C-alpha positions in Angstrom: 0.0 0.1 -0.1 1.7 3.0 -1.2 0.2 5.6 1.7 1.6 3.3 4.4 4.8 5.7 5.0 2.4 8.5 5.9 0.8 6.4 8.4 -2.9 6.9 6.9 -3.9 3.4 6.9 -2.4 2.5 10.3 -3.6 5.5 12.0 -7.2 4.8 10.5 -7.0 1.3 11.9 -6.2 2.4 15.5 -9.3 5.1 15.3 -11.2 1.8 14.2 -10.1 -0.5 16.9 -10.5 2.4 19.3 -14.8 2.6 18.5 -15.2 -0.7 17.7 -13.5 -3.0 20.6 -11.8 0.0 22.6 -15.0 1.9 23.3 -17.7 -0.9 22.4 -16.7 -3.7 24.1 -13.9 -2.6 26.7 -16.2 0.3 27.5 -19.0 -1.7 28.7 -17.3 -3.3 31.7 -17.1 -0.1 33.3 -20.4 0.5 33.2 -21.9 -2.3 34.4 -21.7 -1.3 38.6 -23.2 2.1 37.1 -26.3 -0.2 35.4 -26.9 -2.4 38.2 -27.1 0.4 41.0 -29.3 2.5 38.8 -31.8 -0.3 38.6 -31.4 -0.6 34.8 -30.5 -3.9 34.8 -29.8 -7.0 37.7 -26.5 -7.8 37.8 -27.0 -11.2 36.2 -28.9 -9.6 33.3 -25.9 -7.4 32.9 -23.6 -10.3 32.6 -26.0 -12.0 30.0 -25.4 -8.4 27.6 -21.9 -8.6 28.1 -22.3 -12.7 26.7 -24.4 -11.2 24.2 -21.5 -8.9 22.6 -18.9 -12.0 22.8 -21.3 -14.0 20.7 -21.9 -11.0 18.4 -18.0 -11.0 18.3 -17.8 -14.8 17.0 -20.7 -14.0 14.6 -18.9 -11.3 13.2 -15.8 -12.8 12.7 -17.7 -16.0 11.0 -19.4 -13.1 8.8 -15.8 -11.9 7.6 -14.5 -15.8 7.3 -17.3 -16.4 5.0 -17.8 -13.5 2.9 -16.4 -14.1 -0.4 -17.1 -11.0 -2.3 -14.7 -8.0 -3.1 -14.8 -5.8 -0.2 -14.4 -2.0 -0.6 -12.3 -1.7 2.9 -13.1 2.2 3.3 -16.8 2.1 3.1 -17.0 -1.3 4.6 -14.7 0.2 7.7 -17.3 3.2 7.8 -20.5 1.1 7.7 -19.1 -1.0 10.8 -18.0 2.0 12.5 -21.2 3.9 11.9 -23.3 0.8 13.2 -21.4 0.6 16.3 -22.0 4.2 16.8 -25.9 3.9 16.7 -25.8 0.7 19.1 -24.1 3.1 21.8 -26.9 6.1 21.0 -29.6 3.6 20.8 -28.5 1.9 24.4 -29.2 5.5 25.9 -32.8 4.7 26.1 -33.6 2.3 29.1 -36.0 -0.2 27.3 -35.3 -3.2 28.8 -32.4 -6.1 28.5 -34.3 -7.6 25.6 -33.6 -4.3 23.9 -30.3 -3.5 25.3 -29.3 -7.3 24.2 -29.8 -6.1 20.5 -27.4 -3.6 20.8 -25.1 -5.4 22.7 -25.2 -8.4 20.2 -25.0 -6.1 16.6 -21.8 -3.9 18.6 -20.3 -7.3 19.1 -20.7 -8.1 15.3 -19.5 -5.0 13.9 -16.2 -5.3 16.5 -15.9 -8.9 15.3 -16.0 -8.1 11.7 -13.9 -4.9 12.4 -11.1 -6.9 13.8 -10.7 -9.3 11.1 -10.8 -6.8 8.8 -8.3 -4.3 10.0 -5.6 -7.7 9.9 -6.2 -7.4 6.2 -6.8 -4.3 5.1 -4.0 -2.9 7.2 -1.4 -5.3 8.4 -2.1 -7.8 5.5 -1.5 -4.8 2.5 1.5 -3.1 4.7 5.1 -3.8 3.1 6.5 -6.6 4.8 9.1 -4.6 6.6 6.5 -2.6 8.2 3.6 -5.3 8.9 4.7 -5.1 12.5 4.9 -1.3 13.0 1.2 -1.2 11.2 -0.1 -3.7 12.9 1.0 -2.3 16.5 -0.3 1.1 15.6 -3.9 -0.4 14.2 -4.2 -2.5 17.4 -2.9 -0.2 19.9 -6.7 1.3 19.9 -7.9 -1.6 21.9 -5.8 -0.9 24.6 -6.3 2.8 24.2 -10.0 2.5 24.3 -9.5 0.2 27.7 -7.6 3.2 29.2 -9.7 5.8 28.1 -13.1 3.8 29.4 -11.2 3.4 32.6 -10.5 6.8 33.3 -13.2 8.8 31.3 -16.4 6.9 32.0 -16.2 7.3 35.8 -16.2 11.4 35.1 -19.1 11.0 32.1 -21.2 8.9 34.6 -21.7 12.1 37.0 -24.2 13.4 34.1 -26.3 10.3 34.2 -26.4 6.9 32.5 -28.2 8.2 29.0 -25.8 11.0 28.9 -22.9 8.8 29.0 -24.2 6.5 26.2 -24.8 9.7 24.3 -21.4 10.9 24.2 -19.9 7.8 23.9 -21.7 7.2 20.8 -21.1 11.0 19.4 -17.4 10.4 20.0 -17.7 7.4 17.9 -19.4 9.5 15.1 -16.8 11.8 15.2 -14.3 9.2 15.3 -15.9 7.7 12.1 -15.8 10.5 10.3 -12.1 11.4 10.6 -11.5 7.6 9.3 -14.0 8.3 5.9 -12.0 11.0 5.3 -8.1 9.6 6.4 -8.4 5.8 5.3 -6.8 5.4 2.0 -9.1 3.5 -0.4 -8.7 -0.4 -1.3 -10.1 -3.4 -2.4 -10.0 -6.8 -0.7 -10.8 -9.7 -3.0 -11.1 -12.9 -0.9 -10.3 -15.9 -3.2 -11.5 -19.8 -2.9 -8.9 -22.2 -2.5 -7.4 -24.1 -5.4 -8.3 -27.3 -5.7 -6.0 -29.7 -3.8 -4.5 -27.0 -1.9 -4.8 -27.0 2.1 -6.1 -24.3 3.8 -4.8 -25.2 7.3 -1.1 -25.9 7.4 0.6 -27.4 10.4 2.0 -23.9 11.7 -1.5 -22.3 11.3 -2.9 -24.8 13.1 -0.3 -24.5 16.2 -0.4 -20.6 15.7 -4.2 -20.7 16.0 -4.1 -22.9 19.1 -1.9 -20.7 20.9 -3.6 -17.5 20.1 -6.9 -19.0 21.8 -4.7 -20.5 24.7 -3.5 -16.9 25.0 -7.1 -15.5 25.6 -7.6 -18.4 28.7 -3.9 -16.9 30.0 -5.0 -13.5 30.1 -8.6 -14.1 31.6 -7.4 -14.0 35.5 -6.0 -10.7 35.4 -8.4 -9.0 33.0 -11.3 -10.2 35.4 -9.7 -11.0 38.8 -6.6 -8.8 39.3 -8.2 -5.9 40.3 -10.6 -8.0 42.8 -7.4 -9.6 44.2 -5.7 -6.6 45.1 -8.7 -5.0 46.5 -10.3 -7.7 48.7 -7.9 -10.6 48.9 -4.8 -8.4 49.5 -7.4 -5.9 51.5 -5.8 -2.7 49.7 -9.4 -1.5 48.4 -11.0 -0.7 45.5 -8.4 2.6 44.6 -5.8 -0.1 44.5 -7.2 -2.7 42.4 -8.5 0.5 40.1 -4.7 1.6 39.6 -3.7 -2.1 38.9 -6.2 -2.3 36.4 -4.9 1.0 34.7 -1.5 -0.4 34.5 -2.7 -3.2 32.7 -5.0 -0.7 30.3 -1.9 1.5 29.4 0.7 -1.5 29.1 -2.2 -2.9 26.6 -2.1 0.1 24.7 1.7 0.6 24.5 2.3 -3.2 24.1 1.5 -3.4 20.4 3.3 -0.9 18.9 6.4 -1.9 20.8 6.1 -5.6 19.8 5.5 -4.8 16.4 8.6 -3.0 16.0 10.3 -5.8 17.5 8.6 -8.5 15.2 9.8 -6.3 12.1 13.3 -6.8 13.3 13.2 -10.2 14.8 10.1 -12.4 13.0 6.8 -12.4 14.3 6.8 -16.2 15.1 10.1 -15.5 17.3 8.9 -12.4 18.8 5.8 -14.2 19.6 6.8 -17.2 21.3 9.0 -15.0 23.8 6.2 -12.5 24.7 4.5 -15.6 25.7 6.9 -16.7 28.0 7.3 -13.6 29.3 3.5 -13.8 30.0 3.5 -16.7 31.6 5.7 -15.4 34.3 3.7 -12.2 34.4 0.7 -14.3 34.8 2.6 -16.1 37.9 3.9 -13.3 39.7 0.8 -12.8 41.8 1.6 -16.5 43.2 4.8 -15.2 44.7 4.4 -11.9 46.0 1.5 -9.4 46.8 4.4 -6.5 46.6 2.8 -3.3 44.6 5.8 -3.1 42.4 5.6 -6.6 41.7 1.7 -6.8 40.7 2.3 -3.6 38.8 4.9 -5.3 36.7 2.6 -8.5 36.4 -0.2 -6.5 35.3 1.8 -4.7 32.5 3.6 -7.8 31.3 0.1 -9.5 30.9 -1.7 -6.4 29.4 1.3 -5.7 26.8 1.7 -9.0 25.9 -2.1 -10.0 25.8 -3.1 -7.0 23.3 0.5 -7.3 21.3 -0.3 -11.0 20.8 -2.8 -9.6 18.3 -0.7 -7.7 16.2 2.1 -10.5 16.3 -0.5 -13.2 15.6 -2.2 -11.2 12.8 1.0 -10.4 11.0 2.5 -14.1 11.3 -0.5 -15.4 9.5 0.0 -12.7 6.9 3.3 -14.5 6.4 1.8 -18.0 6.3 -1.3 -17.4 3.6 -1.7 -15.6 0.6 -3.7 -12.4 0.9 -6.9 -13.6 -0.7 -7.0 -15.8 2.1 -5.8 -13.5 4.8 -9.3 -12.4 6.0 -10.7 -16.3 6.5 -7.4 -17.4 8.3 -7.4 -14.5 10.4 -10.9 -14.5 10.6 -10.7 -18.2 12.3 -7.8 -16.9 14.8 -10.3 -14.3 15.9 -13.3 -16.7 16.2 -11.0 -19.3 18.4 -9.5 -16.7 20.4 -13.5 -15.1 21.0 -14.8 -18.6 22.0 -11.7 -19.5 24.2 -12.2 -15.9 25.8 -15.8 -16.4 26.5 -15.7 -19.9 27.7 -12.9 -19.4 29.9 -14.3 -16.3 31.5 -17.4 -18.8 32.5 -15.1 -21.1 33.5 -13.2 -19.1 35.4 -16.0 -17.2 37.1 -17.8 -20.7 38.1 -14.3 -22.0 39.7 -13.7 -19.0 41.5 -17.4 -19.6 42.7 -16.9 -23.1 44.0 -13.2 -22.5 45.6 -12.5 -18.7 46.3 -8.9 -19.6 44.8 -7.2 -16.6 43.3 -4.3 -19.0 43.5 -5.6 -21.8 41.4 -6.7 -18.9 38.7 -3.4 -17.7 38.6 -1.9 -21.4 38.4 -4.3 -22.0 35.2 -3.4 -19.0 33.5 0.5 -19.3 33.7 0.0 -22.9 32.6 -2.0 -22.0 29.8 0.3 -19.1 28.5 3.2 -21.3 28.7 1.9 -24.0 26.9 0.7 -21.2 24.0 4.7 -20.2 23.9 5.2 -24.0 23.2 2.8 -24.1 20.5 4.0 -21.1 18.7 7.7 -22.7 19.2 6.2 -25.6 17.2 4.7 -23.7 14.6 8.1 -22.0 13.8 9.5 -25.2 13.5 6.9 -27.0 11.1 7.5 -23.4 9.2 10.9 -23.7 8.6 10.8 -27.4 7.9 8.1 -26.5 5.1 10.4 -23.8 3.9 13.3 -26.1 4.1 
C-alpha cells in the first residue's frame, strides 16, 4: 500500500479499533456497576448482556471469514463504525434487557468484523518490512480504548447513564467521520482455495491453538486481578483500580512496541518469547503481593495479551496468500473469542466453587506457557516446510 509511509492506514486502523473494540466492547465493563446501581439491569442481566457481545463478536468474525465477495475496505469500515456508534446511541434508552441485548449483540458483530477487516486491510496490505509497525499502531487502539474507558467513564457518569451512552456514541460518530476522510481506499478480493491445496497448514494450526490459549491466560488478570488486590490483599477499591489502569496502559503500549520488535526479529520468534514473558507475568501474584511486583505483572500481561493480536495477525499474513488472509485471520479471531468467553465463564464458576485466586493464576500461567510452546512448534514446522 503506497500510503503506508504516511501512516494514514495505520492511524485509521487505530481509530477503528478504538471505536469497535476499545469503546464498544471494553467500555461496557466499567459501566456495569452503574447500570446495576441505577436499576437498569440486575447483575445477572448485565452479565448476559456481556455474553451477547461475546456472541456477536464470534458471529462477526465468522461472517468475515465466510465472505467471498470483493470488499471496498473504506466503505465497509465506515459502515461498520457507524453501526457501532448507532448501537451506543440506542443504548441510551432504558427499554429493557431484550432491547439492550439487541444492541450489545450488534455491537459485538461489528467489533468482530472490524477486527478481521483491519487485520486484512492494514496488516495484510502493509509492506512486509513495516507490517509489525503498522499492526502495532492499528491494534494499540484496543488498549487505548480500555484506558480511556477506565479514566473517562467515571467522570461521564456524573451526567447520568443516558448522557454517558450518548456522549460515547457521538464520540464514535466523530471518529467514524475522521476515518472516512483519512483511510486510503483499497479493495480486498477473497479467493477460494485452489483444488488440492490445504487451507490449514500445520504451522497455522499450532499458531491458532496458541492464540486461543492466550485468551485463557489473559482472563485471570482481566477479570480477577483488581479484586485480588482490593479484596484478597485488603488494599481497597482504589488500589484495585490502579493496577487495572496499569494493565490498560500496557495494553495500549504493547502492540506498537512488539510490532517493531517483530519487524526486526520475526513474528513467530517475537511471539514465542512474548508468551513466555507473559507466563511469568501471570504467575507473579503467586509469589508476591508487593505493589511493584503486581504492577509489573499487570504490565507484562497487558502488553503481551494485546500485543499478541499484532504478532498473530502478522504471522498469519506471512503464512497465507493475501486472498486467504481474511479467512485465516477470521478463524484465529473466532478461536480467541470462543476461548475467551468459555474461559470467563469457567473461571467465574471455578472461583465461585473454590474462592481461590491462586488456582486461577496457576491455570492462566500454565496455559500461557503452553501457548509459547505451540508457537515454537509452529515456527519449527514453518522452517521445515521452507527447508
